[in-house]
Structures are given as C-alpha cells and as structure tokens.
C-alpha positions, 0 to 999 in steps of 0.5 A: 500499499506505501510503495503504491502510495509513493509511486502515485505521489511522486507522479502527482505531487512530486515536490512532496518528499517520501518521508512525508508518506513513510515515515510522518504519516505512519508515525504520526497516526500511530502515536495518536490512535486511541487506546481502545484500538486492539493490536489485531485491528492495528495495521488495517486502521493505521492503513485507513489513516495513511490513505486519509493523509495522502488524500488530504496532501492531494486535495490540499496541493489543489487548493493552497499551492499557487502552481498546482491550483485547480478548483474545477479538478476539486469540485469533481473530487468532493464528490467523493465520501466514504459511502461514494467512491464510484465517480466516472473518469479517467483522470489519474488524480481522480482515478487515485483518490477513488482507490484511496477511498476504496481501500479505506471503505474496504477496511472501515466497513467491516468494523462494529461501529460503521453503520452507526458512525459512517454519516458523522465520518462523512460529515467530518470529512465535509468540514475538511472539504469546506476547509479547502474550499476556504484555502482555494478561495484565499488562494484565488482572493489573497486580500480576504486573509484574515487570522480569525477566520483562518482559525475557524476553518483550517484545522480541519485539514489535519483530519485528526478528527476523521482519524479518531472516529475512524478508531471509534469505528474499530472499538469494541466497546463504545460508552455513548454517554461519553460520545460529546467529551470524546468529540470535543477532545478529539476537536481540541487535538486537532486545534493543537495538531494544527499548530504544531503544523503551523509552527514548522511549515510557515517557511516552506509555505512561504517558498511555495507561495501558499499563503493559506497559513494561520501566520500568513496575513500578518505584515511584519516580523514583530506581529509574527513573533507575537503571534507564534508566543500565543501559539506556544501558549495556546498548545499549553492551555490546549493540553490543560483542557483535554487533561481535564477529561481523563476522568469523564472518558473511559472508552480510550485513554485520554492520558495515552492520547495527550502522550501521542500529541506530544509525540506528533509535536516533536515529529512536527519539529524533527521533520520540519523542512521536509513535511 
C-alpha cells in the first residue's frame, strides 16, 4: 500500500518528499491511535489513516499551492466520500483518490460501529472539504485572508477528528454517554495538531507561495513573533483542557492520547523542512 502511494504521489506531487508518507504519516497516526483499538486491528486502521493523510495532502495541494491550484478538479473530487467512490473518470488524480477511498471503505465497512458512525464520519470529511474550499478562495483572493477565519476553518485539514472516528468505529466498546466529551477531546487535539503544523511549515509554505497558513496574514516580523508566542501558549491551554477529560472518558485513555499528541509535536519539529 505504501509503495503504491509513494509511486502515485511521486507522479502527481513530485515536490512532496516520500518521507512525508512513509515516516511522518506512519509515526504520527501511530502516536495518536486511540488505546481502544486492539492490536489485531491496529495495522488495518493505520492503513486507512495513511490513505486519509495522503488524500488530504493531494486535495490540499490543488487548493493552496499556486502552481497546482485547480478548483475545477477539486469540485469533482469533493463528490467522493466514505460511501460514494464510484465517480466516472479517466483522470489519474480522480482515479487515485477513488482508490484511496475504496481502500478505506474496504477496511472500515467491516468494523463493528461502521453503520452507526458512517454519517458522522462523512460529516467530518465535509469539514475538511470546507477547509479546502476556503484555502482555494484565499489563494484566488489573497485580500480576504485573516487570522480569525483562518483559525475557524483550517484545523480541519489535519484530519485528526476523522482519524479518531475511524478508531472508534473499530473499538469493541463505546460508552455513548461519553461521545460528546470524546468529540470535544478530538476537536481540541486537532487544534493542537494544527498549531504544530503552522509553526513548522511557515517557511516552506512561503517558498511555495502558499498564503493560506495562519501566520500568512500578518504583515511584520514583530506581529509574527507575537503570534508564534501566543500559539505556543495556546498549546499549553489546550493540553490542560484535554487533560481535564481524563476522569470523564473511559472508552479510551485520554492520558495516552495526550502523550501521543506530544509525540506528534516532536515529530513535526524533527521533520521541519520535509513535511
């Protein structure tokens, strides 16, 4: 599976380094896998999440990389979801996206909570699509960029809520009374992940001409330095908020999830310039 992803992405996105797929996605998704996923299901679930991360990368580049910007192609890609992946096409990008969805569906449809959670999963996917549409809009109209809207939309391109929902689909037992709290933890974790990404990809995105990052709307180095300081403070606040759910959630270990988020932060820092 990884070999196929690397081959396709080397053709469709040759500027993307293979380490993004065979190291960053593998280690990152491993770190934040919920403790409720059994050892027997871990590999299959990791495969679905690597497909997800590849899909996000593919779509993202057609939205925020000026040299690749293709809103028309994206409108076709947005027709795909976890239940619908039979779009007629002779386009390599669409065919590859379809194959990623088919691989994910093959694994997810066998999980014990698939039928119960598939509509929620597709809702979460639409939030990523909305983020991508926002990025396309900013790329085409740079004058609309601002931090407030950016913060509201762009964390969904991390896909961490989707990854968590995939894990819950495969979990043996879910305490439904905890589901609101679980969704909140995943949301907060995704925001943390977005901050990690913003802090380490700013220079690479500037070289690519990508203006959709949270810091891109700022005008001076002084403003950027202050914003970076505030983002680092926000990480600490989010950490404490997630920690406060440790006694409220028994479906999985919130402590282990937090430890995984810290590993993801260190992974971002280690692979700066590669991702």
